[in-house]
LUMROTI-827661 format. One record per residue: x, y, z of N, C-alpha, C in turn; chain; residue in three letters. Coordinates in steps of 0.05 Angstrom, whole numbers. Atoms other than C-alpha are relative to their C-alpha. Example, Ala and Ser with C-alpha at 12.3 -4.5 7.8 and 13.67 -1.06 7.14 Angstrom:
<rec n_xx="18" n_yy="-24" n_zz="0" ca_xx="246" ca_yy="-90" ca_zz="156" c_xx="18" c_yy="24" c_zz="0" chain="A" res="ALA"/>
<rec n_xx="-16" n_yy="-24" n_zz="-1" ca_xx="273" ca_yy="-21" ca_zz="143" c_xx="-15" c_yy="22" c_zz="14" chain="A" res="SER"/>
//
This chain:
<rec n_xx="6" n_yy="-9" n_zz="-27" ca_xx="-142" ca_yy="-1556" ca_zz="366" c_xx="-26" c_yy="-12" c_zz="9" chain="A" res="UNK"/>
<rec n_xx="25" n_yy="10" n_zz="-12" ca_xx="-200" ca_yy="-1571" ca_zz="411" c_xx="-24" c_yy="12" c_zz="-12" chain="A" res="UNK"/>
<rec n_xx="23" n_yy="-14" n_zz="12" ca_xx="-246" ca_yy="-1519" ca_zz="380" c_xx="5" c_yy="5" c_zz="-30" chain="A" res="UNK"/>
<rec n_xx="-2" n_yy="-5" n_zz="29" ca_xx="-260" ca_yy="-1501" ca_zz="308" c_xx="6" c_yy="29" c_zz="-6" chain="A" res="UNK"/>
<rec n_xx="-6" n_yy="-29" n_zz="5" ca_xx="-242" ca_yy="-1427" ca_zz="317" c_xx="27" c_yy="3" c_zz="-12" chain="A" res="UNK"/>
<rec n_xx="-25" n_yy="-5" n_zz="13" ca_xx="-188" ca_yy="-1401" ca_zz="272" c_xx="18" c_yy="17" c_zz="17" chain="A" res="UNK"/>
<rec n_xx="-19" n_yy="-15" n_zz="-16" ca_xx="-125" ca_yy="-1372" ca_zz="301" c_xx="-3" c_yy="30" c_zz="-4" chain="A" res="UNK"/>
<rec n_xx="3" n_yy="-28" n_zz="6" ca_xx="-136" ca_yy="-1305" ca_zz="266" c_xx="-25" c_yy="11" c_zz="15" chain="A" res="UNK"/>
<rec n_xx="23" n_yy="-9" n_zz="-14" ca_xx="-206" ca_yy="-1299" ca_zz="296" c_xx="4" c_yy="1" c_zz="30" chain="A" res="UNK"/>
<rec n_xx="-7" n_yy="0" n_zz="-29" ca_xx="-180" ca_yy="-1317" ca_zz="365" c_xx="17" c_yy="24" c_zz="7" chain="A" res="UNK"/>
<rec n_xx="-18" n_yy="-23" n_zz="-5" ca_xx="-125" ca_yy="-1265" ca_zz="361" c_xx="-15" c_yy="26" c_zz="-2" chain="A" res="UNK"/>
<rec n_xx="16" n_yy="-24" n_zz="3" ca_xx="-174" ca_yy="-1213" ca_zz="336" c_xx="-18" c_yy="5" c_zz="24" chain="A" res="UNK"/>
<rec n_xx="18" n_yy="-3" n_zz="-24" ca_xx="-222" ca_yy="-1227" ca_zz="394" c_xx="16" c_yy="8" c_zz="24" chain="A" res="UNK"/>
<rec n_xx="-16" n_yy="-9" n_zz="-22" ca_xx="-165" ca_yy="-1219" ca_zz="443" c_xx="6" c_yy="30" c_zz="-1" chain="A" res="UNK"/>
<rec n_xx="-5" n_yy="-29" n_zz="3" ca_xx="-151" ca_yy="-1150" ca_zz="414" c_xx="-24" c_yy="16" c_zz="9" chain="A" res="UNK"/>
<rec n_xx="24" n_yy="-15" n_zz="-7" ca_xx="-224" ca_yy="-1129" ca_zz="424" c_xx="-7" c_yy="-3" c_zz="30" chain="A" res="UNK"/>
<rec n_xx="5" n_yy="2" n_zz="-28" ca_xx="-222" ca_yy="-1151" ca_zz="497" c_xx="15" c_yy="23" c_zz="15" chain="A" res="UNK"/>
<rec n_xx="-17" n_yy="-20" n_zz="-12" ca_xx="-170" ca_yy="-1096" ca_zz="511" c_xx="-15" c_yy="24" c_zz="13" chain="A" res="UNK"/>
<rec n_xx="14" n_yy="-23" n_zz="-13" ca_xx="-219" ca_yy="-1037" ca_zz="524" c_xx="-11" c_yy="-7" c_zz="28" chain="A" res="UNK"/>
<rec n_xx="10" n_yy="8" n_zz="-26" ca_xx="-253" ca_yy="-1075" ca_zz="580" c_xx="21" c_yy="-5" c_zz="20" chain="A" res="UNK"/>
<rec n_xx="-23" n_yy="6" n_zz="-18" ca_xx="-187" ca_yy="-1098" ca_zz="609" c_xx="12" c_yy="26" c_zz="10" chain="A" res="UNK"/>
<rec n_xx="-12" n_yy="-26" n_zz="-7" ca_xx="-159" ca_yy="-1027" ca_zz="608" c_xx="-19" c_yy="14" c_zz="20" chain="A" res="UNK"/>
<rec n_xx="19" n_yy="-14" n_zz="-18" ca_xx="-223" ca_yy="-1001" ca_zz="641" c_xx="1" c_yy="-12" c_zz="28" chain="A" res="UNK"/>
<rec n_xx="-1" n_yy="12" n_zz="-26" ca_xx="-220" ca_yy="-1052" ca_zz="697" c_xx="26" c_yy="6" c_zz="14" chain="A" res="UNK"/>
<rec n_xx="-26" n_yy="-8" n_zz="-12" ca_xx="-146" ca_yy="-1037" ca_zz="709" c_xx="-1" c_yy="29" c_zz="10" chain="A" res="UNK"/>
<rec n_xx="2" n_yy="-28" n_zz="-7" ca_xx="-161" ca_yy="-963" ca_zz="710" c_xx="-17" c_yy="4" c_zz="25" chain="A" res="UNK"/>
<rec n_xx="18" n_yy="-1" n_zz="-24" ca_xx="-218" ca_yy="-972" ca_zz="760" c_xx="15" c_yy="-10" c_zz="24" chain="A" res="UNK"/>
<rec n_xx="-15" n_yy="11" n_zz="-23" ca_xx="-174" ca_yy="-1015" ca_zz="804" c_xx="22" c_yy="18" c_zz="10" chain="A" res="UNK"/>
<rec n_xx="-21" n_yy="-18" n_zz="-7" ca_xx="-116" ca_yy="-967" ca_zz="802" c_xx="-11" c_yy="26" c_zz="13" chain="A" res="UNK"/>
<rec n_xx="13" n_yy="-24" n_zz="-11" ca_xx="-162" ca_yy="-908" ca_zz="816" c_xx="-10" c_yy="-5" c_zz="28" chain="A" res="UNK"/>
<rec n_xx="10" n_yy="6" n_zz="-26" ca_xx="-195" ca_yy="-942" ca_zz="874" c_xx="23" c_yy="-4" c_zz="20" chain="A" res="UNK"/>
<rec n_xx="-23" n_yy="3" n_zz="-17" ca_xx="-127" ca_yy="-961" ca_zz="902" c_xx="13" c_yy="26" c_zz="8" chain="A" res="UNK"/>
<rec n_xx="-13" n_yy="-25" n_zz="-6" ca_xx="-100" ca_yy="-891" ca_zz="897" c_xx="-19" c_yy="18" c_zz="18" chain="A" res="UNK"/>
<rec n_xx="18" n_yy="-16" n_zz="-17" ca_xx="-163" ca_yy="-862" ca_zz="930" c_xx="0" c_yy="-10" c_zz="29" chain="A" res="UNK"/>
<rec n_xx="0" n_yy="11" n_zz="-27" ca_xx="-156" ca_yy="-908" ca_zz="990" c_xx="26" c_yy="7" c_zz="15" chain="A" res="UNK"/>
<rec n_xx="-25" n_yy="-7" n_zz="-14" ca_xx="-84" ca_yy="-888" ca_zz="1005" c_xx="0" c_yy="30" c_zz="5" chain="A" res="UNK"/>
<rec n_xx="4" n_yy="-28" n_zz="-7" ca_xx="-86" ca_yy="-823" ca_zz="1042" c_xx="24" c_yy="18" c_zz="-8" chain="A" res="UNK"/>
<rec n_xx="-23" n_yy="-17" n_zz="6" ca_xx="-14" ca_yy="-799" ca_zz="1029" c_xx="3" c_yy="5" c_zz="-30" chain="A" res="UNK"/>
<rec n_xx="-3" n_yy="-4" n_zz="29" ca_xx="-14" ca_yy="-810" ca_zz="954" c_xx="-26" c_yy="3" c_zz="-15" chain="A" res="UNK"/>
<rec n_xx="27" n_yy="-2" n_zz="12" ca_xx="-88" ca_yy="-799" ca_zz="941" c_xx="-1" c_yy="24" c_zz="-19" chain="A" res="UNK"/>
<rec n_xx="4" n_yy="-22" n_zz="19" ca_xx="-108" ca_yy="-757" ca_zz="882" c_xx="-17" c_yy="21" c_zz="13" chain="A" res="UNK"/>
<rec n_xx="16" n_yy="-21" n_zz="-12" ca_xx="-133" ca_yy="-690" ca_zz="904" c_xx="-2" c_yy="23" c_zz="-19" chain="A" res="UNK"/>
<rec n_xx="4" n_yy="-23" n_zz="16" ca_xx="-158" ca_yy="-627" ca_zz="874" c_xx="-20" c_yy="-5" c_zz="-22" chain="A" res="UNK"/>
<rec n_xx="20" n_yy="3" n_zz="21" ca_xx="-209" ca_yy="-614" ca_zz="820" c_xx="11" c_yy="-12" c_zz="-26" chain="A" res="UNK"/>
<rec n_xx="-11" n_yy="11" n_zz="24" ca_xx="-162" ca_yy="-632" ca_zz="763" c_xx="2" c_yy="-30" c_zz="1" chain="A" res="UNK"/>
<rec n_xx="-2" n_yy="29" n_zz="-3" ca_xx="-150" ca_yy="-702" ca_zz="790" c_xx="-28" c_yy="-13" c_zz="0" chain="A" res="UNK"/>
<rec n_xx="27" n_yy="12" n_zz="-1" ca_xx="-224" ca_yy="-714" ca_zz="803" c_xx="-12" c_yy="1" c_zz="-28" chain="A" res="UNK"/>
<rec n_xx="11" n_yy="-1" n_zz="27" ca_xx="-243" ca_yy="-690" ca_zz="733" c_xx="14" c_yy="-20" c_zz="-18" chain="A" res="UNK"/>
<rec n_xx="-14" n_yy="20" n_zz="17" ca_xx="-190" ca_yy="-734" ca_zz="701" c_xx="-9" c_yy="-28" c_zz="6" chain="A" res="UNK"/>
<rec n_xx="10" n_yy="26" n_zz="-7" ca_xx="-215" ca_yy="-794" ca_zz="739" c_xx="-28" c_yy="-4" c_zz="-12" chain="A" res="UNK"/>
<rec n_xx="28" n_yy="2" n_zz="10" ca_xx="-288" ca_yy="-781" ca_zz="720" c_xx="0" c_yy="-2" c_zz="-30" chain="A" res="UNK"/>
<rec n_xx="-1" n_yy="1" n_zz="29" ca_xx="-271" ca_yy="-768" ca_zz="647" c_xx="12" c_yy="-27" c_zz="-9" chain="A" res="UNK"/>
<rec n_xx="-11" n_yy="25" n_zz="7" ca_xx="-228" ca_yy="-830" ca_zz="644" c_xx="-20" c_yy="-23" c_zz="3" chain="A" res="UNK"/>
<rec n_xx="21" n_yy="20" n_zz="-4" ca_xx="-284" ca_yy="-873" ca_zz="673" c_xx="-22" c_yy="2" c_zz="-21" chain="A" res="UNK"/>
<rec n_xx="21" n_yy="-3" n_zz="20" ca_xx="-335" ca_yy="-843" ca_zz="626" c_xx="8" c_yy="-10" c_zz="-28" chain="A" res="UNK"/>
<rec n_xx="-9" n_yy="9" n_zz="26" ca_xx="-293" ca_yy="-855" ca_zz="564" c_xx="4" c_yy="-30" c_zz="-1" chain="A" res="UNK"/>
<rec n_xx="-3" n_yy="29" n_zz="-2" ca_xx="-277" ca_yy="-925" ca_zz="587" c_xx="-26" c_yy="-15" c_zz="-3" chain="A" res="UNK"/>
<rec n_xx="26" n_yy="13" n_zz="1" ca_xx="-349" ca_yy="-943" ca_zz="598" c_xx="-13" c_yy="5" c_zz="-28" chain="A" res="UNK"/>
<rec n_xx="10" n_yy="-5" n_zz="27" ca_xx="-368" ca_yy="-910" ca_zz="532" c_xx="12" c_yy="-19" c_zz="-21" chain="A" res="UNK"/>
<rec n_xx="-13" n_yy="19" n_zz="18" ca_xx="-317" ca_yy="-953" ca_zz="495" c_xx="-11" c_yy="-28" c_zz="3" chain="A" res="UNK"/>
<rec n_xx="10" n_yy="27" n_zz="-5" ca_xx="-342" ca_yy="-1017" ca_zz="528" c_xx="-29" c_yy="-2" c_zz="-11" chain="A" res="UNK"/>
<rec n_xx="27" n_yy="1" n_zz="10" ca_xx="-415" ca_yy="-1001" ca_zz="512" c_xx="-2" c_yy="2" c_zz="-30" chain="A" res="UNK"/>
<rec n_xx="0" n_yy="-2" n_zz="29" ca_xx="-400" ca_yy="-980" ca_zz="440" c_xx="9" c_yy="-26" c_zz="-13" chain="A" res="UNK"/>
<rec n_xx="-10" n_yy="25" n_zz="11" ca_xx="-361" ca_yy="-1043" ca_zz="426" c_xx="-21" c_yy="-22" c_zz="4" chain="A" res="UNK"/>
<rec n_xx="21" n_yy="19" n_zz="-4" ca_xx="-416" ca_yy="-1085" ca_zz="457" c_xx="-23" c_yy="3" c_zz="-19" chain="A" res="UNK"/>
<rec n_xx="23" n_yy="-6" n_zz="17" ca_xx="-470" ca_yy="-1051" ca_zz="417" c_xx="6" c_yy="-9" c_zz="-29" chain="A" res="UNK"/>
<rec n_xx="-7" n_yy="7" n_zz="28" ca_xx="-434" ca_yy="-1059" ca_zz="350" c_xx="5" c_yy="-30" c_zz="-4" chain="A" res="UNK"/>
<rec n_xx="-4" n_yy="29" n_zz="2" ca_xx="-414" ca_yy="-1131" ca_zz="365" c_xx="-27" c_yy="-14" c_zz="0" chain="A" res="UNK"/>
<rec n_xx="26" n_yy="12" n_zz="0" ca_xx="-486" ca_yy="-1149" ca_zz="381" c_xx="-15" c_yy="5" c_zz="-26" chain="A" res="UNK"/>
<rec n_xx="13" n_yy="-6" n_zz="26" ca_xx="-511" ca_yy="-1114" ca_zz="318" c_xx="11" c_yy="-18" c_zz="-22" chain="A" res="UNK"/>
<rec n_xx="-12" n_yy="16" n_zz="20" ca_xx="-461" ca_yy="-1151" ca_zz="275" c_xx="-7" c_yy="-30" c_zz="4" chain="A" res="UNK"/>
<rec n_xx="8" n_yy="27" n_zz="-5" ca_xx="-478" ca_yy="-1217" ca_zz="309" c_xx="-28" c_yy="-5" c_zz="-9" chain="A" res="UNK"/>
<rec n_xx="28" n_yy="3" n_zz="9" ca_xx="-552" ca_yy="-1207" ca_zz="296" c_xx="-2" c_yy="0" c_zz="-31" chain="A" res="UNK"/>
<rec n_xx="-1" n_yy="0" n_zz="29" ca_xx="-536" ca_yy="-1192" ca_zz="223" c_xx="9" c_yy="-27" c_zz="-11" chain="A" res="UNK"/>
<rec n_xx="-10" n_yy="26" n_zz="8" ca_xx="-497" ca_yy="-1256" ca_zz="216" c_xx="-21" c_yy="-22" c_zz="4" chain="A" res="UNK"/>
<rec n_xx="21" n_yy="20" n_zz="-6" ca_xx="-552" ca_yy="-1297" ca_zz="249" c_xx="-23" c_yy="3" c_zz="-20" chain="A" res="UNK"/>
<rec n_xx="21" n_yy="-4" n_zz="20" ca_xx="-604" ca_yy="-1265" ca_zz="203" c_xx="7" c_yy="-11" c_zz="-27" chain="A" res="UNK"/>
<rec n_xx="-9" n_yy="10" n_zz="26" ca_xx="-563" ca_yy="-1283" ca_zz="141" c_xx="0" c_yy="-30" c_zz="0" chain="A" res="UNK"/>
<rec n_xx="-1" n_yy="29" n_zz="-1" ca_xx="-555" ca_yy="-1355" ca_zz="164" c_xx="-28" c_yy="-11" c_zz="1" chain="A" res="UNK"/>
<rec n_xx="28" n_yy="10" n_zz="-1" ca_xx="-630" ca_yy="-1361" ca_zz="176" c_xx="-14" c_yy="1" c_zz="-26" chain="A" res="UNK"/>
<rec n_xx="13" n_yy="-3" n_zz="26" ca_xx="-647" ca_yy="-1343" ca_zz="104" c_xx="5" c_yy="-24" c_zz="-17" chain="A" res="UNK"/>
//
């Protein structure tokens, strides 16, 4: 191939992109449903589910970013020795 990345690493990285993709899709679908007046989510249960979904999505993205950065720094430190 053009790059030296292994197929297994590429496939694994695609798997870890999923939380961010799901979050963006959820935000887009939520924003779309809020703008349509006839089918808009209403009531406290709908609002709570939207807020909880957004919070868990953002938490997943931040947690994966944190652990990926920590692992990357560990690898860089080992290569520097």
